[in-house]
C-alpha positions in Angstrom: -17.3 -45.0 138.3 -18.9 -47.1 141.1 -22.5 -46.4 141.9 -23.6 -46.2 145.5 -26.1 -49.0 145.7 -27.4 -47.9 149.1 -28.8 -44.6 147.8 -32.4 -46.0 148.0 -31.9 -46.3 151.8 -31.1 -42.6 152.3 -33.7 -39.8 152.8 -32.5 -37.9 149.8 -34.4 -34.8 148.5 -34.5 -36.1 145.0 -36.5 -39.2 146.0 -38.6 -37.7 148.8 -42.2 -38.9 148.2 -43.7 -35.6 149.3 -41.4 -33.6 147.0 -42.0 -36.0 144.0 -45.8 -35.8 144.5 -45.6 -32.0 144.6 -43.4 -31.6 141.5 -44.4 -34.5 139.4 -47.8 -35.6 140.6 -46.6 -39.1 141.4 -44.1 -40.8 143.6 -43.1 -43.7 141.3 -40.4 -41.7 139.5 -36.8 -42.3 138.5 -35.2 -39.1 139.9 -32.8 -37.5 137.5 -33.4 -33.9 138.5 -31.5 -32.8 141.6 -27.9 -31.9 141.0 -26.1 -34.5 143.0 -24.3 -37.6 141.9 -25.1 -41.3 142.2 -21.4 -42.2 142.4 -19.7 -43.4 145.5 -17.6 -40.7 147.0 -13.8 -41.1 146.6 -12.4 -44.0 148.8 -9.9 -41.8 150.5 -12.7 -39.5 151.6 -14.7 -42.4 152.9 -11.7 -43.7 154.8 -10.9 -40.3 156.3 -14.5 -39.8 157.5 -14.6 -43.3 159.1 -11.2 -42.6 160.8 -12.6 -39.3 162.2 -15.8 -40.9 163.4 -13.8 -43.6 165.3 -12.6 -40.7 167.5 -15.7 -40.1 169.4 -14.9 -36.6 170.5 -16.9 -33.9 168.5 -16.1 -30.8 170.4 -15.8 -27.4 168.8 -13.2 -27.4 166.1 -11.2 -24.9 164.1 -9.6 -25.4 160.7 -5.9 -26.4 161.2 -3.1 -25.2 158.9 -3.1 -28.5 157.1 -6.6 -27.7 155.7 -5.6 -24.3 154.3 -2.4 -25.7 152.8 -4.4 -28.4 151.0 -7.0 -25.8 149.8 -4.3 -23.4 148.6 -2.6 -26.2 146.7 -5.9 -27.2 145.0 -6.6 -23.6 143.9 -3.2 -23.0 142.5 -2.8 -26.3 140.7 -6.3 -26.2 139.2 -6.9 -22.5 138.6 -3.6 -20.7 139.0 -5.1 -18.7 141.9 -2.9 -17.8 144.9 -5.7 -18.1 147.4 -5.5 -15.8 150.4 -6.9 -17.5 153.5 -7.9 -14.1 154.9 -10.2 -13.4 152.0 -12.3 -16.5 152.7 -15.6 -16.6 154.6 -17.2 -20.0 155.2 -20.9 -20.0 154.8 -23.8 -22.5 155.2 -24.7 -22.1 151.5 -24.1 -20.0 148.5 -27.6 -18.5 148.6 -27.0 -17.5 152.3 -24.1 -15.4 151.1 -25.9 -14.0 148.2 -28.9 -13.0 150.3 -26.6 -11.2 152.8 -24.7 -9.4 150.0 -27.9 -8.2 148.5 -29.3 -7.0 151.9 -26.0 -5.3 152.9 -25.3 -3.5 149.6 -28.7 -2.7 148.1 -32.1 -1.2 149.1 -35.5 -2.9 148.7 -36.2 -0.8 145.6 -32.9 -1.7 143.9 -32.4 -4.2 141.0 -30.4 -7.3 140.8 -29.4 -8.5 137.3 -29.5 -12.3 136.5 -29.0 -14.2 133.2 -31.9 -16.6 132.7 -32.5 -19.4 132.1 -30.6 -19.7 135.3 -30.5 -21.5 138.7 -33.9 -20.8 140.1 -32.7 -19.9 143.6 -31.2 -16.7 142.3 -34.7 -15.5 141.4 -36.0 -16.8 144.7 -33.4 -15.1 146.9 -34.0 -11.7 145.1 -37.7 -12.1 145.7 -37.2 -13.0 149.3 -35.0 -10.0 149.9 -37.6 -7.8 148.2 -35.4 -6.6 145.5 -36.3 -6.2 141.8 -35.3 -8.9 139.3 -33.7 -7.5 136.2 -33.2 -10.0 133.4 -30.2 -10.0 131.0 -31.5 -13.1 129.2 -29.0 -15.4 127.4 -29.5 -15.9 123.7 -29.2 -19.2 121.9 -27.2 -18.9 118.7 -26.0 -21.9 116.6 -26.8 -24.2 119.5 -24.7 -22.3 122.0 -25.8 -19.8 124.6 -24.3 -16.3 124.4 -24.4 -13.2 126.7 -26.4 -10.3 125.2 -23.7 -7.7 126.0 -25.7 -4.9 124.4 -28.6 -5.6 126.7 -26.3 -6.1 129.7 -24.7 -2.6 129.2 -28.2 -1.1 128.9 -29.3 -2.8 132.2 -26.0 -1.9 134.0 -26.5 1.8 133.2 -29.8 1.9 135.1 -29.0 3.5 138.4 -31.3 1.3 140.5 -29.5 -1.9 139.3 -26.7 -2.5 141.9 -25.7 -6.2 141.5 -25.0 -8.7 138.7 -25.1 -12.4 139.5 -23.4 -14.7 137.1 -23.2 -18.5 137.1 -19.9 -20.0 135.8 -20.1 -22.7 134.7 -23.7 -21.8 133.9 -26.5 -23.9 135.4 -28.5 -25.1 133.5 -27.2 -24.4 130.0 -23.6 -25.7 130.6 -21.6 -22.7 129.3 -18.1 -22.1 130.7 -17.7 -18.4 130.1 -14.5 -17.6 128.3 -11.8 -15.2 129.6 -12.8 -12.7 127.0 -16.5 -12.9 128.0 -15.6 -12.5 131.7 -13.4 -9.5 130.8 -16.3 -7.8 129.1 -18.5 -8.5 132.1 -16.0 -7.1 134.6 -15.5 -4.0 132.4 -19.3 -3.3 132.4 -19.5 -3.8 136.1 -16.6 -1.5 136.7 -17.9 1.2 134.4 -21.3 1.2 136.2 -20.1 0.4 139.8 -22.0 -3.0 140.0 -21.2 -5.5 142.6 -20.4 -8.7 140.7 -21.3 -12.0 142.4 -19.9 -15.1 140.6 -21.4 -18.5 141.5 -18.6 -20.9 140.6 -19.9 -24.1 142.4 -19.5 -26.2 139.2 -16.0 -25.0 138.4 -14.3 -28.4 138.8 -16.5 -30.2 136.3 -15.1 -28.8 133.1 -15.6 -31.0 130.0 -14.0 -31.6 126.6 -10.9 -29.5 127.1 -12.8 -26.3 127.8 -11.0 -23.9 130.1 -12.4 -22.4 133.3 -11.5 -18.9 134.3 -12.5 -17.6 137.7 -13.7 -14.0 138.3 -10.9 -13.8 140.8 -8.5 -13.4 137.9 -9.8 -9.9 137.4 -9.5 -8.6 140.9 -6.6 -6.4 139.9 -8.9 -4.7 137.4 -11.9 -4.4 139.7 -12.3 -5.3 143.3 -16.1 -5.3 143.8 -16.2 -9.0 143.0 -17.3 -11.8 145.3 -16.8 -15.4 144.3 -19.2 -17.9 145.9 -18.2 -21.6 145.6 -18.0 -25.0 147.2 -16.5 -28.4 146.5 -19.9 -30.0 147.4 -20.8 -30.7 143.7 -17.3 -31.7 142.8 -17.0 -34.5 145.4 -20.7 -35.4 145.9 -20.7 -34.0 149.4 -23.8 -31.8 149.3 -25.2 -33.4 152.4 -22.3 -32.6 154.7 -20.3 -29.7 153.2 -20.8 -26.0 153.3 -19.7 -23.2 150.9 -17.3 -20.3 150.9 -17.2 -16.7 149.7 -13.9 -15.4 148.5 -13.9 -11.6 149.0 -10.6 -9.7 148.4 -12.3 -6.4 149.0 -11.9 -5.6 152.7 -14.9 -3.3 153.0 -17.3 -5.9 151.5 -15.7 -8.7 153.5 -16.0 -6.9 156.8 -19.6 -6.2 156.1 -20.4 -9.8 155.5 -18.3 -10.9 158.5 -20.2 -8.6 160.7 -23.5 -10.2 159.6 -22.1 -13.7 160.0 -21.0 -12.8 163.6 -24.5 -11.4 164.3 -26.1 -14.7 163.3 -23.3 -16.9 164.5 -22.7 -18.3 161.0 -19.6 -20.0 159.6 -18.6 -22.5 162.4 -16.3 -25.4 161.5 -18.1 -28.7 161.0 -15.8 -31.6 161.9 -16.9 -33.9 159.1 -16.9 -31.2 156.5 -13.4 -30.2 157.4 -12.1 -33.8 157.2 -13.9 -34.5 153.9 -12.7 -31.4 152.1 -9.1 -31.6 153.3 -8.9 -35.1 152.1 -10.6 -34.2 148.8 -8.1 -31.4 148.2 -5.2 -33.7 148.9 -6.5 -37.0 147.3 -9.5 -36.3 145.1 -7.9 -35.4 141.8 -7.9 -38.9 140.3 -11.5 -39.6 141.4 -12.6 -36.3 139.8 -10.8 -37.2 136.6 -12.7 -40.4 136.4 -16.0 -38.6 137.1 -15.3 -36.2 134.2 -14.5 -39.1 131.8 -17.7 -40.7 132.8 -19.8 -37.6 132.2 -18.1 -37.0 128.8 -18.9 -40.6 127.7 -22.5 -40.1 128.8 -22.7 -36.9 126.7 -21.2 -38.7 123.7 -23.8 -41.5 124.1 -26.6 -38.9 124.2 -25.3 -37.2 121.1 -25.3 -40.5 119.2 -28.8 -41.4 120.5 -30.2 -38.1 119.3 -28.6 -38.0 115.9 -31.9 -38.7 114.1 -34.1 -37.1 116.7 -35.8 -33.7 116.7 -34.8 -33.4 120.3 -31.6 -31.4 120.4 -28.8 -31.5 122.9 -27.2 -28.2 123.9 -23.8 -29.7 124.4 -22.4 -28.7 127.8 -18.9 -27.3 128.3 -19.2 -27.9 132.1 -21.4 -29.3 134.9 -22.9 -32.9 135.0 -26.3 -31.8 133.7 -27.6 -31.6 130.1 -30.0 -29.1 128.6 -32.3 -30.6 126.0 -34.3 -28.6 123.5 -37.8 -29.9 122.7 -39.0 -26.8 120.7 -39.4 -28.8 117.5 -41.7 -31.4 119.0 -43.8 -29.5 121.6 -45.7 -26.2 121.6 -46.7 -25.9 125.3 -44.1 -26.2 128.0 -46.4 -27.5 130.7 -48.0 -30.0 128.4 -44.5 -31.1 127.4 -43.5 -31.6 131.1 -46.6 -33.5 132.0 -46.4 -35.7 128.9 -42.7 -36.6 129.5 -43.3 -37.3 133.2 -46.3 -39.5 132.7 -45.0 -41.5 129.8 -41.3 -41.9 130.7 -41.6 -42.2 134.5 -38.5 -40.0 134.8 -38.3 -37.0 137.1 -36.6 -34.2 135.2 -36.3 -30.4 135.7 -38.7 -28.5 133.6 -36.9 -25.8 131.7 -39.4 -23.1 132.7 -38.4 -23.6 136.4 -35.2 -21.7 135.4 -37.2 -18.8 134.0 -39.6 -18.4 131.0 -36.5 -18.4 128.8 -36.2 -22.2 129.5 -39.7 -23.0 128.2 -39.7 -26.2 126.1 -36.3 -27.2 127.5 -35.5 -29.9 130.0 -32.5 -30.3 132.4 -31.3 -33.9 133.1 -28.7 -35.0 135.7 -26.3 -37.4 134.0 -24.0 -38.1 137.0 -24.9 -41.8 136.9 -24.2 -44.9 134.9 -24.0 -44.8 131.1 -26.6 -47.5 131.0 -29.1 -45.5 133.0 -28.5 -42.4 130.8 -29.0 -44.3 127.6 -32.2 -45.9 128.9 -33.5 -42.5 129.9 -32.8 -41.0 126.5 -34.4 -43.9 124.7 -37.5 -43.6 126.8 -37.7 -39.9 125.9 -37.2 -40.6 122.2 -39.9 -43.3 122.3 -42.7 -41.0 123.8 -41.9 -37.8 122.0 -44.4 -37.2 119.2 -43.2 -36.9 115.5 -39.7 -37.2 116.7 -37.6 -38.6 113.8 -35.8 -36.3 111.5 -36.0 -38.8 108.6 
């Protein structure tokens, strides 16, 4: 994959001096924390955007039929989903949709179930909407995270708990939930009348022959399911693209539509539309190359850590890795400070994803193999009492 050598010229969140100072206590940091790529976007997308910009008119747009045809083809070819355009609501972000779903279908005293360690914005949006966070914490068994279904059933039975938010593939631990696991989740939600929100933004980055199953496959069994997703992560378009909610349930969809109309959300952005239509039509080979690169990076990390007490939780999806430092550190904040100061690399502290992530680190590896290996070697060098032998 080609690296975008002009990244340093862009005002990116991951290298914002104020953000780096606030999170890491210094600005001289190699940023490997925010979940975006350092790869150039696919050439066809670049060319399509340039072509669109040469037409200087940027009046109000709608999405033409060619956009929906390309999107439907992508979803059928990749996930065997017959996407219904009428079920889709376009949203500024996934957390925007989740916040509105929570506000429309719960009361302030109600609970929302999440599965930490998990994307920190789930926790934040629950707090901002003044709902109660209910944890169905994942369990780490034989170096693989599992859902505690006994605990989930217990939490689902509590009348005040109205919503379950899942992340598939899971950020940060990299699990791609199996069809059987999802079937059990849906069964529990149906039995207890929970609204199931499935964040599937990483669905296209599936590694090592694992298989992704969307929650949409279970709509015939239970229709209180909302899938929130985007191709922003897939094609490195986070700066210009939006998200969508796929909502087959008409009552839920109309409720969200009414709120979107109230706040005038969901307008078509010309560059987003062009980029995504081109990605759906011409992005498959680029994506395949990205996945190959990520898999090679993971294999290199495995090799580097063979004799290390630092353990890789091998991801089944996403372009982030989850590293286990429990054998070499005792205090999560001391660990984070020590690694930051001595490696000069900006990483996500595991406890940012919930206390269940204490003594873990998330690293973005959507970059060159050389950079990834150098980062792992720096970590190995500074970690105390690291060698297994």
